[in-house]
Structures are given as structure tokens and as C-alpha cells.
MIRO-358510 format. One record per residue: x, y, z of N, C-alpha, C in turn; residue in one letter. Coordinates in steps of 0.2 Angstrom, whole numbers, plus 2048, in hexadecimal, padded with zeros to 3 digits. Layout:
XYZXYZXYZA;...
# end
This chain:
5CE343EC75D3343EC85D1341ED0M;5CF346ED25CB345ED75C833FEDEA;5C533CED85C7332EDD5C8332EDDG;5D2332ED95D832EEDA5DC332EE0E;5DA337EDE5DF33AEE85DB33BEECI;5D3336EEB5D2335EF35D232EEF3E;5D3329EEF5D5322EF25DE31FEEEN;5E031EEF55E831EEF65E7316EF3F;5EB310EEB5ED30AEE95E430AEEBW;5E130AEE75D930AEE95D8307EF0N;5D8309EF55D330BEFB5D5312EFEK;5CE313F015CB319F065D2319F08R;5D131EF075DB31EF0D5D6326F14N;5D0326F175CD32CF1D5CF32CF20T;5D2327F275D0326F2B5DB325F2DN;5DC32AF285E7328F275E9321F27G;5F0323F295F331CF2A5F2317F2EF;5F2319F345F1315F385EC313F3CD;5E6315F395DF311F375E030BF34K;5E330FF2D5E3307F275EB307F25N;5EF303F2B5F8302F275F7300F20P;5F42FBF205F62F8F155F42FDF11E;5F5303F145F4308F0F5FC30AF12N;600308F1460530DF14608309F0EI;61030DF0D61530AF07618303F09S;6162FEF0461B2F7F0761F2F7F06P;6252FFF0362B2FDF0562D302F0AW;62B301F1162A303F186302FFF18R;636304F1F63C2FEF226352F9F25P;6372F4F286362EFF2E6382F2F34R;6332EEF376372F2F3F63C2F2F41R;6432F5F466472F6F476472F0F4DL;64D2EDF5064C2E9F5664C2EDF5AF;6502F4F5964A2F7F626432F7F62S;6412F9F5B63B2FAF606382F4F64E;63B2EEF5E6362E8F616382E6F69I;63E2E9F686432EAF7063F2ECF74N;63B2F5F7363A2F7F776302F2F79R;62F2F0F746282EEF746252E8F77D;62E2E5F7762D2DBF7D62D2E1F86L;6312E5F836362E7F8B62E2E9F8FR;6282EDF8B6222EFF8C61E2EAF8DK;6212E3F8B6182DEF8F61F2DCF93K;6252DEF986272DBF9E62C2D5F9AG;62C2D4F956362CFF946382D3F94I;63D2CFF9A6442D0F976482CCF95K;64F2D3F946552CBF8E6592C6F92P;6582C2F8F65B2B9F936612BBF92L;6662BAF9766F2BBF996712B4F94K;67A2B3F946792AFF9667C2ABF95K;67C2ABFA067B2A8FA36752A2FA8E;66C2A7FA76692A5FA766A29EF9DQ;66B29EF9B66C29BF9566E294F96L;677294F9B67A28FF9C67528CFA1L;67328FFA6670289FAC669287FA8E;66528CFA765F286FA1663283FA0A;668280F9866827AF9666A27AF9BY;66F27AFA3671274FA466E26FFA8G;665273FAB65F271FB065B26EFAAL;65926FFA365826AF9F65C265F9FI;661263F9C66625DF9E66225AFA0F;66225DFA7661257FB0658257FB0N;656257FAC64F259FAC64E251FA9C;64724DFAD643249FA963E248FA3V;63D245FA0638246F9963124CF9FE;62F244FA2629249FA562A253FA7D;62C252FAB63025AFAC63225EFA6D;634256FA0633260F9962C25EF95L;62B25CF98623257F9561C25EF97K;62125EF9E61B265FA161D26DF9DD;62526CF9D625273F9D624277F92M;62326DF8D620270F8B617272F89L;612270F8F60D272F8F60B27AF92S;61027DF95613280F9A610289F96D;60B28BF9660B291F9160E297F93K;612296F9A61729DF9C61E29AF9CK;620295F97626294F94628297F8FV;62F29EF8F63129DF8A630299F83P;62E29BF7F62E297F79632295F75Y;63D29AF7663F295F73642290F78S;644290F7D642286F8363E284F7FL;638283F8063627EF7A63727BF78K;63A281F6F63C283F6A64427BF6BC;64627CF7464B278F7664A272F76I;644271F7A64126AF7963F266F75I;63A269F70639265F6E642262F6AR;643267F67648267F6464F25FF66E;64C25DF6D64F259F7164A254F71L;643257F6F63E24EF7063F248F69N;64024FF6464024CF5F649246F5BD;64623FF5B64E23CF5A65223CF56K;650241F50657242F4965A248F4DK;65724EF5165C253F53660252F58K;65D250F5B65E24DF6166524CF64R;668248F61670245F6267224DF5FG;673250F5A676256F5A67225DF5CE;66D25DF5D66C262F65670261F6CA;671259F6E674259F7367B25BF72I;67E25AF6F68425CF6E685266F6CK;680268F6868326DF66682272F6CD;67C270F7467C273F79681272F7DY;68326BF7C68B269F8169026DF7ER;68F26CF77695274F76694278F7AD;68D27EF7868E284F7A68F283F81Y;68D280F83690280F8F696280F8EM;697278F8A69F277F8F6A327AF87F;6A227DF836A527EF826A9275F7CG;6AA278F756AE271F6F6B426FF73K;6B7269F736BE265F756C1269F71A;6C826BF726CC26CF6E6CF269F6AK;6D126CF626D6268F5E6DA26BF5DQ;6DE265F5F6E5269F596E6265F53T;6EA269F4F6ED264F4B6F5268F48Q;6F6263F466FF264F44703265F3EE;705268F3F70526DF3670E26CF34V;710269F2E717269F2F71726CF2AE;71D273F2A71F27AF2572427DF27Q;727278F2272F27BF2372E283F21K;73228AF2373528EF22735292F1AT;735298F1B73829AF1674029CF14T;74529EF1C74929AF1E74D295F1CL;74A290F1F74C289F1A74D286F16E;745289F11746289F0B74C28DF07I;74E290F0A752297F06758292F08T;75D28FF0A76128EF0A764285F09K;75E285F0975F27EF0576227FEFCK;75D284EFC75D288EF776328BEF3Q;76728DEF776C292EF577228BEF5L;770287EF9777282EFA778280EF4E;77027CEED771279EE9772280EE3E;76E282EE477628AEE377A28DEE1V;77D28AEE8785288EE7788283EE7D;78527EEE6788279EE3787278EDBK;78327CED878027AED278A281ECEL;78A286ED278E28AED0792287ECFF;796284ED679F282ED579C27EED3R;79827AED1799272ECE79B277EC4M;79727BEC5797281EBD7A1283EBFN;7A3286EC17A828BEC47B0283EC0M;7AB27EEC37B3276EC17B3277EBCE;7AD277EBA7AD274EB17B0279EAEE;7B1280EAF7B2288EAD7BB286EADE;7BA285EB47C4284EB47C627DEB0S;7C2278EAE7C6271EA97C6272EA3K;7C227AEA17C127AE997C8280E9AD;
# end
């Protein structure tokens, strides 16, 4: 019994969980975004603003092929930017990627649809007219008898 207490999941736990993180419960919650954000800020990484992203898209759209190749080989270029450039280089995805980025930057073209719908009031008027007509016809037939 003493041997079972010393061993935790068949691993010796003499140095604590900080030294043996594999011994921590597998049901432990994942890292929170706030923790990840804190760690990234400590490394000096700053959040991207929408204006910066739009400007980057605009500049990428105006680059020549050699500029994009240089950016792919540069270790200081953010990974997400490299993914965008790779997507633009992929012949199968290029057209859709350009369309998506263009729509993101400038917005989609307005799409209009014409819908014809009769209002309830118009339908009710027609129904009342028909009922009135039937009622009058019925009254005329009864008066003849």
C-alpha cells in the first residue's frame, strides 16, 4: 500500500507536478486565451489592428512575385502573412483567396432581390368581396323561393 501512495499513475512523483507535468490530471482545463495572450505580450508580440491588416492586404496585392518570395523566406515575417502568401501562390486556391481578400477589404457588391408579396389586407379584401358576392347570390336564391 505504501508503494502505491508513493507512485502516482505508475510514475514516481518526488519532484512535484511542476517538474513532472505529465503527472497532472488529463482532465485539467486547457490554457485560457488570457494566459496565451499574456505569454505572447511578454515575448513582445503586439496585437494586429484591422487597419494594419487592410494595409498589409493592399500592399501584398501590389507586390511582384519576387517580393512575395522574399517575404516567404524571411524569418521575421509573421506566420499568418506567410500563409496568405502561400494561399495566393496555390493555383487551385488563388482565385477564391483573391476574391475573399478583396471582399474583406472593399466589401461585397450589393445584391438586391425583388420580392412581390401581397399584404394580408389585400387578401382579406378579396376574400370579403368573394364572401359578399356568395352571400348576395345565396340571398337572391332564397328570395326566389
